C-alpha angles and dihedrals in degrees: 000000000000117000114245117242097192092105093068097059098083092057092050091050092051092050091051092051091049091052092050092048092051090049091052093048090048091051093052091047090053092049092050092051093049096045113124089217092070110106115238128209111259114246114242114259111255117233121233088254091058094236094118092237120124112263116227090228088067093063093093098246093126090054096058113127117262097030091216122147107237089207095054117120114253113261120248106256116257118249091026097132132257138272129017110351149123113255117201120188114201096197096043093039088220138128131212121199107208128186136175114273116261091242090056092245118111125328141281134216108238096185143345126195143153121266135195114234124208128226098282117062130194121238117253110269146090120305139162133221108268100183144351134206129191094213134356141139111275126232088261092056095255120130108246138180139205093031116190112185120194110155148021125213117195091331095316113121114228120206148130121261144152123231117232092222096044094248121151132216117269106242090198094054118119091209114107107238132155106198114130104203126213134168119279091248092051091044091054090051092052091046091057092051107037125062130160112313094021111145120254120189119196115199129185 
């Protein structure tokens, strides 16, 4: 008598269902991986040199507002006269030494530098050097050199000078003094340029 095979059908059916289930799971996994909504890691920006490293020019420094070079030399104030002269800005507390250009056309800035004003200030306007002194005692009692005097305000002499000990005027002092202090190097440069009668222009 032939042996019955009906007992093997349940196992075959279960195996078939398992295979179908695995296929369905695999299909959904594939769809999830291929979905356009899945975020992708951004590729690193390539530098202009092609090395893949960030270039320092991409750090945004060149896009800062203003666009001014902090190391640029201060501009000679407008309406400060023409030709060889000393220009003194009260608000900037800065001096420009200006001379005629060597070719006789226009002018050139020989030097610009900060100064330290005293308690009495001159009014904006055009002046001329009235006297010079190689070395004296300043109105604040400090020995100074390369003195270039150009004005007087209510009996207080106003002029540029350099202290021998490097001291500066006290802006909080109640004493009325008119010494405009500069470094010894700057004072020597002014001394070489400006003699009696040399123009001095004071701007606000």
